[in-house]
C-alpha positions as a Markdown table, in Angstrom:
| # | Residue | x | y | z |
|---|---|---|---|---|
| 1 | Met | -12.8 | -106.6 | 76.6 |
| 2 | Lys | -13.8 | -106.0 | 73.0 |
| 3 | Lys | -11.2 | -103.2 | 72.7 |
| 4 | Ile | -8.5 | -105.6 | 73.9 |
| 5 | Lys | -9.6 | -108.2 | 71.4 |
| 6 | Phe | -9.4 | -105.6 | 68.6 |
| 7 | Ile | -5.9 | -104.5 | 69.7 |
| 8 | Ile | -4.8 | -108.1 | 69.8 |
| 9 | Leu | -6.1 | -108.6 | 66.3 |
| 10 | Val | -4.2 | -105.6 | 65.0 |
| 11 | Ala | -1.1 | -106.8 | 66.9 |
| 12 | Leu | -1.3 | -110.2 | 65.3 |
| 13 | Cys | -1.4 | -108.6 | 61.9 |
| 14 | Val | 1.6 | -106.5 | 62.7 |
| 15 | Val | 3.6 | -109.5 | 64.0 |
| 16 | Phe | 2.5 | -111.5 | 61.0 |
| 17 | Val | 3.9 | -108.9 | 58.6 |
| 18 | Gln | 7.1 | -108.4 | 60.5 |
| 19 | Lys | 7.9 | -112.1 | 60.8 |
| 20 | Thr | 7.2 | -112.9 | 57.1 |
| 21 | Asn | 8.9 | -109.8 | 55.7 |
| 22 | Ala | 11.4 | -109.4 | 58.6 |
| 23 | Gln | 10.7 | -105.7 | 58.4 |
| 24 | Gln | 8.0 | -103.0 | 58.2 |
| 25 | Ala | 9.5 | -100.9 | 55.4 |
| 26 | Pro | 8.7 | -101.9 | 51.8 |
| 27 | Tyr | 11.0 | -104.4 | 50.1 |
| 28 | Tyr | 12.2 | -104.3 | 46.5 |
| 29 | Thr | 13.7 | -107.4 | 44.8 |
| 30 | Gln | 15.3 | -105.1 | 42.2 |
| 31 | Tyr | 16.7 | -102.7 | 44.7 |
| 32 | Met | 20.1 | -102.7 | 43.0 |
| 33 | Phe | 18.6 | -100.6 | 40.2 |
| 34 | Asn | 17.2 | -98.1 | 42.6 |
| 35 | Asp | 19.5 | -98.2 | 45.7 |
| 36 | Tyr | 18.4 | -94.7 | 46.5 |
| 37 | Leu | 15.4 | -96.2 | 48.3 |
| 38 | Val | 17.8 | -98.2 | 50.5 |
| 39 | Asn | 20.3 | -95.4 | 51.1 |
| 40 | Pro | 19.6 | -91.7 | 50.8 |
| 41 | Ala | 23.4 | -91.0 | 50.3 |
| 42 | Val | 23.1 | -92.5 | 46.8 |
| 43 | Ala | 21.6 | -89.2 | 45.6 |
| 44 | Gly | 24.1 | -87.3 | 43.5 |
| 45 | Thr | 26.5 | -90.2 | 43.0 |
| 46 | Tyr | 25.6 | -90.6 | 39.4 |
| 47 | Asn | 26.3 | -87.9 | 36.7 |
| 48 | Tyr | 22.7 | -88.0 | 35.5 |
| 49 | Phe | 19.1 | -87.9 | 36.9 |
| 50 | Lys | 17.2 | -91.1 | 37.5 |
| 51 | Ile | 13.4 | -91.6 | 37.8 |
| 52 | Thr | 12.2 | -95.1 | 38.7 |
| 53 | Ala | 8.8 | -96.6 | 39.2 |
| 54 | Asn | 8.1 | -100.0 | 40.9 |
| 55 | Gln | 5.0 | -102.2 | 41.2 |
| 56 | Arg | 5.3 | -105.2 | 43.5 |
| 57 | Ile | 2.6 | -107.8 | 44.1 |
| 58 | Gln | 3.6 | -110.2 | 46.9 |
| 59 | Trp | 2.3 | -113.7 | 47.5 |
| 60 | Ile | 0.1 | -114.0 | 44.4 |
| 61 | Gly | -3.0 | -116.0 | 45.1 |
| 62 | Ile | -3.6 | -114.8 | 48.7 |
| 63 | Asn | -6.4 | -112.3 | 49.1 |
| 64 | Asp | -5.4 | -108.9 | 50.4 |
| 65 | Ser | -1.7 | -109.8 | 50.1 |
| 66 | Pro | 0.9 | -107.0 | 50.3 |
| 67 | Arg | 1.1 | -104.6 | 47.3 |
| 68 | Thr | 3.7 | -101.9 | 47.0 |
| 69 | Met | 3.9 | -99.0 | 44.5 |
| 70 | Ser | 6.7 | -96.5 | 44.5 |
| 71 | Leu | 8.1 | -93.6 | 42.4 |
| 72 | Ser | 11.4 | -92.0 | 43.1 |
| 73 | Gly | 13.8 | -89.6 | 41.5 |
| 74 | Tyr | 17.2 | -88.2 | 42.3 |
| 75 | Gly | 20.2 | -86.5 | 40.7 |
| 76 | Pro | 23.3 | -84.3 | 41.1 |
| 77 | Phe | 23.7 | -80.5 | 41.4 |
| 78 | Lys | 25.7 | -79.1 | 38.5 |
| 79 | Glu | 28.9 | -79.3 | 40.6 |
| 80 | Arg | 28.2 | -83.0 | 41.3 |
| 81 | Asp | 29.4 | -82.7 | 44.9 |
| 82 | Met | 25.8 | -82.5 | 46.1 |
| 83 | Gly | 22.7 | -84.4 | 45.2 |
| 84 | Tyr | 19.0 | -84.3 | 46.0 |
| 85 | Gly | 16.0 | -86.6 | 45.5 |
| 86 | Gly | 12.5 | -87.5 | 46.5 |
| 87 | Tyr | 10.2 | -90.5 | 46.7 |
| 88 | Ile | 6.6 | -91.6 | 47.3 |
| 89 | Tyr | 5.4 | -95.1 | 48.0 |
| 90 | Asn | 2.2 | -96.7 | 49.0 |
| 91 | Asp | 2.4 | -100.1 | 50.8 |
| 92 | Val | -1.0 | -101.8 | 51.2 |
| 93 | Thr | -1.8 | -105.1 | 53.0 |
| 94 | Gly | -5.6 | -105.7 | 53.2 |
| 95 | Pro | -7.3 | -103.0 | 55.2 |
| 96 | Glu | -3.9 | -101.5 | 56.3 |
| 97 | Ser | -1.8 | -99.1 | 54.2 |
| 98 | Arg | 1.2 | -96.8 | 54.6 |
| 99 | Leu | 1.7 | -93.8 | 52.3 |
| 100 | Ser | 5.0 | -92.1 | 52.6 |
| 101 | Val | 6.4 | -89.0 | 50.9 |
| 102 | Gly | 9.9 | -87.5 | 51.5 |
| 103 | Gly | 12.9 | -85.8 | 50.1 |
| 104 | Ser | 16.7 | -86.1 | 50.7 |
| 105 | Tyr | 20.0 | -84.2 | 50.4 |
| 106 | Ala | 23.4 | -85.8 | 50.0 |
| 107 | Tyr | 27.0 | -84.4 | 49.9 |
| 108 | Asn | 29.9 | -86.4 | 48.5 |
| 109 | Ile | 33.7 | -85.8 | 48.5 |
| 110 | Ala | 36.7 | -87.5 | 47.0 |
| 111 | Leu | 38.8 | -89.6 | 49.3 |
| 112 | Asn | 41.5 | -90.2 | 46.7 |
| 113 | Asp | 41.9 | -90.7 | 43.0 |
| 114 | Glu | 39.5 | -93.7 | 43.1 |
| 115 | Trp | 37.2 | -93.6 | 46.1 |
| 116 | Arg | 34.4 | -91.1 | 46.8 |
| 117 | Ile | 32.2 | -91.0 | 49.9 |
| 118 | Ser | 28.7 | -89.6 | 50.2 |
| 119 | Gly | 26.5 | -88.8 | 53.2 |
| 120 | Gly | 22.8 | -88.3 | 52.9 |
| 121 | Leu | 19.7 | -87.4 | 55.0 |
| 122 | Ser | 16.1 | -87.9 | 54.2 |
| 123 | Phe | 13.0 | -86.5 | 55.9 |
| 124 | Gly | 9.4 | -87.1 | 55.2 |
| 125 | Ile | 5.9 | -87.9 | 56.5 |
| 126 | Met | 4.0 | -91.2 | 56.6 |
| 127 | Gln | 0.3 | -91.7 | 56.7 |
| 128 | Tyr | -0.8 | -94.9 | 58.4 |
| 129 | Lys | -4.4 | -95.9 | 57.5 |
| 130 | Leu | -6.8 | -98.6 | 58.6 |
| 131 | Asp | -9.9 | -99.1 | 56.5 |
| 132 | Gly | -12.7 | -100.4 | 58.8 |
| 133 | Thr | -15.1 | -100.9 | 55.9 |
| 134 | Ala | -12.7 | -103.6 | 54.6 |
| 135 | Met | -12.7 | -105.5 | 57.9 |
| 136 | Ser | -15.2 | -108.3 | 58.6 |
| 137 | Phe | -15.8 | -110.6 | 61.5 |
| 138 | Asp | -17.6 | -113.9 | 61.9 |
| 139 | Asp | -20.0 | -112.4 | 64.5 |
| 140 | Glu | -20.9 | -109.0 | 63.1 |
| 141 | Thr | -23.5 | -108.4 | 65.9 |
| 142 | Leu | -20.8 | -108.7 | 68.5 |
| 143 | Tyr | -18.6 | -106.0 | 67.1 |
| 144 | Ser | -21.1 | -103.8 | 65.2 |
| 145 | Asp | -21.6 | -101.3 | 68.1 |
| 146 | Asp | -18.0 | -101.4 | 69.5 |
| 147 | Pro | -16.5 | -97.9 | 69.4 |
| 148 | Ala | -13.0 | -99.4 | 69.4 |
| 149 | Leu | -13.6 | -100.9 | 65.9 |
| 150 | Pro | -13.2 | -98.4 | 63.0 |
| 151 | Thr | -16.4 | -98.3 | 60.9 |
| 152 | Gly | -14.8 | -95.9 | 58.5 |
| 153 | Val | -11.2 | -95.0 | 57.6 |
| 154 | Glu | -8.9 | -94.1 | 60.5 |
| 155 | Ser | -5.5 | -92.6 | 59.8 |
| 156 | Arg | -2.5 | -91.0 | 61.5 |
| 157 | Ile | 0.3 | -88.8 | 60.0 |
| 158 | Ile | 3.7 | -89.0 | 61.5 |
| 159 | Pro | 7.2 | -87.7 | 60.6 |
| 160 | Asp | 10.0 | -90.0 | 59.6 |
| 161 | Ala | 13.7 | -89.8 | 58.8 |
| 162 | Ser | 16.6 | -91.8 | 57.5 |
| 163 | Val | 20.4 | -91.4 | 57.2 |
| 164 | Gly | 23.1 | -93.1 | 55.1 |
| 165 | Val | 26.7 | -93.2 | 54.1 |
| 166 | Tyr | 27.9 | -94.6 | 50.7 |
| 167 | Ala | 31.4 | -95.1 | 49.4 |
| 168 | Tyr | 32.1 | -96.0 | 45.8 |
| 169 | Thr | 34.5 | -96.3 | 42.9 |
| 170 | Thr | 34.0 | -97.3 | 39.3 |
| 171 | Tyr | 34.2 | -100.9 | 40.3 |
| 172 | Tyr | 33.2 | -101.2 | 44.0 |
| 173 | Phe | 30.5 | -99.9 | 46.3 |
| 174 | Val | 29.6 | -100.2 | 49.9 |
| 175 | Gly | 26.9 | -98.5 | 52.0 |
| 176 | Ile | 25.2 | -98.4 | 55.4 |
| 177 | Ser | 21.9 | -96.7 | 56.2 |
| 178 | Ala | 19.3 | -96.4 | 58.9 |
| 179 | His | 15.6 | -96.0 | 58.3 |
| 180 | Gln | 12.6 | -95.0 | 60.5 |
| 181 | Leu | 15.0 | -93.3 | 62.9 |
| 182 | Leu | 12.3 | -91.5 | 64.9 |
| 183 | Gly | 10.5 | -94.7 | 66.0 |
| 184 | Asn | 7.1 | -92.9 | 66.2 |
| 185 | Lys | 3.9 | -94.5 | 67.4 |
| 186 | Tyr | 1.0 | -94.7 | 65.0 |
| 187 | Asn | -1.8 | -95.9 | 67.3 |
| 188 | Leu | -5.3 | -95.7 | 65.9 |
| 189 | Tyr | -6.9 | -95.9 | 69.3 |
| 190 | Glu | -6.7 | -93.9 | 72.5 |
| 191 | Glu | -4.3 | -95.1 | 75.1 |
| 192 | Thr | -5.5 | -95.7 | 78.7 |
| 193 | Asp | -3.8 | -96.8 | 81.9 |
| 194 | Ser | -4.8 | -100.4 | 81.2 |
| 195 | Ile | -4.1 | -100.4 | 77.5 |
| 196 | Gln | -0.8 | -99.1 | 76.3 |
| 197 | Gly | 0.3 | -98.4 | 72.7 |
| 198 | Ile | 1.7 | -101.3 | 70.8 |
| 199 | Ser | 2.2 | -99.9 | 67.2 |
| 200 | Arg | 5.5 | -98.2 | 66.6 |
| 201 | Leu | 7.8 | -97.7 | 63.7 |
| 202 | Thr | 10.9 | -99.8 | 64.3 |
| 203 | Gln | 14.4 | -98.9 | 63.2 |
| 204 | His | 15.9 | -100.6 | 60.1 |
| 205 | Leu | 19.6 | -100.9 | 59.5 |
| 206 | Tyr | 20.9 | -101.8 | 56.0 |
| 207 | Leu | 24.4 | -102.8 | 55.0 |
| 208 | Ser | 25.1 | -103.2 | 51.3 |
| 209 | Gly | 28.1 | -103.8 | 49.0 |
| 210 | Gly | 29.2 | -105.2 | 45.7 |
| 211 | Ala | 31.6 | -105.1 | 42.8 |
| 212 | Asn | 31.6 | -104.8 | 39.0 |
| 213 | Phe | 33.9 | -107.3 | 37.2 |
| 214 | Ile | 34.5 | -107.1 | 33.5 |
| 215 | Leu | 34.7 | -110.6 | 32.1 |
| 216 | Asn | 35.4 | -109.5 | 28.5 |
| 217 | Arg | 34.3 | -106.9 | 26.1 |
| 218 | Asp | 30.7 | -108.2 | 26.1 |
| 219 | Phe | 30.0 | -109.4 | 29.7 |
| 220 | Leu | 29.9 | -107.7 | 33.1 |
| 221 | Ile | 29.1 | -109.5 | 36.3 |
| 222 | Thr | 28.0 | -107.8 | 39.4 |
| 223 | Pro | 27.8 | -109.8 | 42.6 |
| 224 | Ser | 26.3 | -107.9 | 45.6 |
| 225 | Ala | 24.8 | -108.4 | 49.0 |
| 226 | Leu | 22.3 | -106.6 | 51.2 |
| 227 | Ile | 22.0 | -107.3 | 55.0 |
| 228 | Lys | 19.0 | -106.0 | 56.9 |
| 229 | Tyr | 18.7 | -105.7 | 60.6 |
| 230 | Thr | 15.3 | -104.8 | 62.2 |
| 231 | Ser | 15.0 | -104.1 | 65.8 |
| 232 | Pro | 14.7 | -106.1 | 67.9 |
| 233 | Gly | 17.1 | -108.7 | 66.6 |
| 234 | Gln | 15.8 | -109.8 | 63.2 |
| 235 | Ile | 18.4 | -110.2 | 60.5 |
| 236 | Gln | 17.9 | -111.0 | 56.9 |
| 237 | Ala | 20.5 | -111.3 | 54.1 |
| 238 | Glu | 20.3 | -111.3 | 50.4 |
| 239 | Ile | 23.0 | -112.3 | 47.9 |
| 240 | Asn | 22.7 | -111.9 | 44.2 |
| 241 | Ala | 24.6 | -112.0 | 41.0 |
| 242 | Lys | 23.8 | -110.0 | 37.9 |
| 243 | Val | 25.2 | -110.6 | 34.4 |
| 244 | Thr | 25.0 | -107.8 | 31.9 |
| 245 | Tyr | 25.5 | -108.3 | 28.1 |
| 246 | Lys | 26.9 | -105.3 | 26.2 |
| 247 | Arg | 25.5 | -103.0 | 28.8 |
| 248 | Met | 22.0 | -103.7 | 27.5 |
| 249 | Ala | 20.4 | -107.0 | 28.4 |
| 250 | Trp | 20.8 | -108.4 | 31.9 |
| 251 | Ala | 19.8 | -111.3 | 34.1 |
| 252 | Ala | 20.2 | -111.9 | 37.8 |
| 253 | Leu | 19.7 | -114.6 | 40.4 |
| 254 | Ala | 19.3 | -113.9 | 44.1 |
| 255 | Tyr | 18.6 | -115.7 | 47.4 |
| 256 | Arg | 16.9 | -114.0 | 50.4 |
| 257 | Thr | 17.4 | -116.0 | 53.6 |
| 258 | Gly | 14.3 | -117.6 | 54.9 |
| 259 | Asp | 12.1 | -116.0 | 52.2 |
| 260 | Ala | 12.7 | -116.5 | 48.5 |
| 261 | Ile | 14.8 | -117.3 | 45.4 |
| 262 | Ser | 14.5 | -114.5 | 42.9 |
| 263 | Ile | 14.9 | -114.6 | 39.1 |
| 264 | Met | 15.3 | -111.3 | 37.3 |
| 265 | Gly | 15.8 | -110.0 | 33.8 |
| 266 | Gly | 15.6 | -106.7 | 31.9 |
| 267 | Tyr | 16.8 | -104.4 | 29.2 |
| 268 | Asn | 18.7 | -101.1 | 29.3 |
| 269 | Tyr | 18.2 | -99.0 | 26.1 |
| 270 | Glu | 21.2 | -96.6 | 25.6 |
| 271 | Asn | 21.5 | -96.1 | 29.4 |
| 272 | Arg | 18.3 | -94.1 | 29.2 |
| 273 | Ile | 15.3 | -96.4 | 29.4 |
| 274 | Leu | 15.5 | -99.3 | 31.8 |
| 275 | Ile | 12.8 | -102.1 | 32.1 |
| 276 | Gly | 13.1 | -105.0 | 34.5 |
| 277 | Ile | 10.9 | -107.8 | 35.9 |
| 278 | Ala | 11.5 | -110.1 | 38.8 |
| 279 | Tyr | 9.8 | -113.2 | 40.1 |
| 280 | Asp | 10.3 | -114.4 | 43.7 |
| 281 | Leu | 9.8 | -118.2 | 44.3 |
| 282 | Thr | 8.8 | -118.4 | 47.9 |
| 283 | Val | 10.7 | -120.9 | 50.0 |
| 284 | Ser | 9.3 | -120.0 | 53.4 |
| 285 | Asp | 6.1 | -121.6 | 54.9 |
| 286 | Met | 4.1 | -119.1 | 52.7 |
| 287 | Arg | 4.9 | -121.3 | 49.7 |
| 288 | Arg | 2.0 | -123.5 | 50.6 |
| 289 | Tyr | -0.5 | -120.7 | 50.1 |
| 290 | Ser | 1.0 | -118.4 | 47.5 |
| 291 | Asn | 2.2 | -118.5 | 43.9 |
| 292 | Gly | 5.2 | -116.3 | 44.5 |
| 293 | Thr | 5.8 | -112.6 | 44.1 |
| 294 | Ile | 6.2 | -110.5 | 40.9 |
| 295 | Glu | 7.7 | -107.1 | 40.6 |
| 296 | Val | 8.0 | -104.7 | 37.6 |
| 297 | Met | 10.4 | -101.8 | 37.4 |
| 298 | Val | 10.7 | -99.0 | 34.8 |
| 299 | Gly | 13.4 | -96.3 | 34.9 |
| 300 | Tyr | 14.4 | -93.3 | 32.9 |
| 301 | Asn | 17.8 | -91.5 | 33.0 |
| 302 | Phe | 18.2 | -88.0 | 31.6 |
| 303 | Asn | 20.2 | -84.7 | 31.8 |
| 304 | Lys | 23.7 | -86.3 | 31.9 |
| 305 | Ile | 26.3 | -84.0 | 33.3 |
| 306 | Lys | 29.6 | -84.1 | 31.3 |
């Protein structure tokens, strides 16, 4: 009975995270500056190498709220028909954390004088961890000797994969990708005939697109959208508009359905050093308990291929 209660507790945590985030995979408000994390086919579509670091603190004011840190890098081979990249991220919510490391390969070809299309694959491993020392209960004596409850750190390491296609021109881009393809279980307890596994990576499908419109010699506006489908049947959409001044300073406004309104701004120094910050104003029921979400992004571009 105690084991069942513990499993229900973990299940409620998983359901809570899925319903409020509409997904298991980490989310980035400033994804448009590092769309490689959304679609592995993006690797090699630029003529230079990109390294990007993100720090995201979600639902400020709530203890043990989600925190995500990521570092990624990608770029082209010399011929520019191929690209490669890698990433690492750590997604922590209270006693639960996911550490993922992976690499990717992409190949792109010209469709005509304007359009190119790229296909990419990514493979990696994910460590799911539950820290029992960070968990507490109202009645410690009831659960202190229960072998189903972790008293230390329990973890599982599982493989993961994603795939994507990305088509682009100088002014337009559209992509589709699928993450967590393998759908592996990451149970931290032993299955029995009466208790079956409930923790599994669910597939994520992303559809993205946008355009670059030159308003005049100083201003560029980039409207874009990202639609996310999470099995089974959860859909979330984000629309945003970014305005860039002289290819340096930029500001953006976004709306994510059922979740938040985002305000973003940043600076791009000589297309080499990129700094951005975003604030999410929560519009869901979580607004009663949190002070929003903040995200900081730093990028570095180098080794431009002529």
